[in-house]
C-alpha positions as CSV (number, residue, x, y, z in Angstrom):
1,M,-6.0,14.8,27.8
2,A,-5.6,16.0,24.8
3,R,-2.3,17.1,25.1
4,A,-1.9,13.5,26.2
5,A,-3.1,12.6,23.3
6,K,-1.7,14.9,20.9
7,A,2.0,13.7,23.0
8,I,0.6,10.2,21.5
9,S,0.0,11.0,18.6
10,L,3.0,12.4,17.8
11,T,5.4,9.8,19.4
12,V,3.8,7.7,17.8
13,Y,4.4,9.0,14.3
14,I,7.8,10.1,14.2
15,I,8.7,6.2,14.6
16,G,6.4,5.5,12.4
17,A,8.0,7.7,10.1
18,S,11.3,7.2,11.1
19,I,11.3,3.6,10.3
20,T,9.4,4.1,7.5
21,V,13.2,6.2,6.7
22,I,14.8,3.5,7.0
23,L,12.9,0.7,5.7
24,G,13.2,2.7,2.5
25,S,16.6,3.6,2.1
26,L,17.4,-0.5,2.8
27,A,13.9,-1.3,0.1
28,L,16.6,1.3,-2.4
29,F,20.6,0.8,-1.2
30,G,19.5,-2.3,0.3
31,P,22.0,-5.3,-0.6
32,D,20.5,-8.2,-3.3
33,Q,21.9,-11.6,-1.3
34,P,19.5,-14.3,0.8
35,I,19.3,-12.6,4.4
36,D,19.4,-16.7,5.7
37,P,21.0,-19.5,2.3
38,D,19.8,-21.8,4.5
39,S,15.8,-21.3,4.5
40,M,12.8,-22.1,2.5
41,L,11.9,-19.0,1.1
42,L,14.9,-16.9,0.1
43,L,13.8,-12.9,0.4
44,S,16.6,-10.8,-0.2
45,W,17.2,-7.4,2.4
46,R,15.5,-5.3,-0.2
47,E,12.3,-7.7,-0.5
48,E,12.0,-8.0,3.2
49,A,12.0,-3.9,3.6
50,F,8.9,-3.9,1.3
51,L,7.7,-6.5,3.4
52,G,7.5,-4.4,6.6
53,L,6.8,-1.2,4.6
54,A,3.4,-2.8,2.9
55,V,2.7,-4.8,6.6
56,G,2.6,-0.1,8.1
57,A,1.0,1.5,5.1
58,L,-2.2,1.2,7.1
59,P,-0.9,2.1,10.6
60,M,1.4,5.1,9.0
61,L,-1.3,6.2,7.3
62,L,-4.2,6.7,10.6
63,A,-1.4,7.8,13.1
64,G,-0.6,10.4,9.8
65,L,-4.9,11.2,10.4
66,A,-3.7,11.3,14.2
67,A,-1.2,13.6,13.2
68,H,-2.6,16.6,11.7
69,R,-5.7,16.4,13.6
70,F,-4.1,16.4,16.9
71,G,-1.1,19.1,15.6
72,A,-3.9,21.5,14.8
73,P,-1.3,22.6,12.2
74,A,-1.3,26.8,10.9
75,H,-1.6,25.1,7.5
76,R,-3.5,22.5,6.9
77,R,-3.9,21.0,3.6
78,R,0.4,22.0,2.9
79,D,0.6,19.8,6.5
80,L,-1.9,17.3,5.6
81,V,0.0,16.3,3.2
82,L,3.4,16.5,4.6
83,L,2.5,14.0,7.7
84,L,1.0,11.6,5.1
85,L,3.5,11.2,3.2
86,P,5.9,8.5,4.6
87,G,2.1,7.1,5.0
88,F,1.7,7.4,0.5
89,V,5.8,6.1,0.5
90,C,4.3,2.4,2.9
91,A,1.4,2.9,0.6
92,A,3.9,2.3,-2.8
93,G,5.8,-0.6,-1.3
94,A,2.7,-2.2,-0.7
95,L,1.5,-2.0,-4.3
96,F,4.9,-2.7,-5.7
97,L,4.7,-5.9,-4.3
98,V,1.3,-6.7,-5.0
99,G,2.3,-5.6,-8.6
100,L,4.7,-8.2,-8.5
101,L,2.6,-10.8,-7.9
102,A,0.1,-9.6,-10.3
103,L,3.3,-10.0,-12.7
104,G,4.7,-13.4,-11.7
105,Y,0.4,-14.5,-11.7
106,I,0.7,-13.4,-15.2
107,N,4.2,-14.8,-16.4
108,M,3.2,-18.4,-14.6
109,F,0.0,-18.2,-17.1
110,L,1.8,-17.5,-20.3
111,N,4.7,-19.7,-19.4
112,R,1.6,-23.3,-19.6
């Protein structure tokens, strides 16, 4: 049972970490062109990547904790930080979106 839990948790973690790398690179180096110019809400690839990072923050942190719990690493503290790094990147994307939303509200109230 422990062997299956270890394999499942590490597989989910590796998939989540690769998605985090892809979305992070899109968020940093992606184009600013709208995905669908005819849509009601114009979102660029960068904004869509930040939304994906924000949605994946909690599952990625949980996957990192599960990989640490079932992986039994040799250096527990260092490996915990390295395993939680993709989750922290996702949480930073979520924090960035919350900050943009707060600045938008402040700007809206100041320009009245």
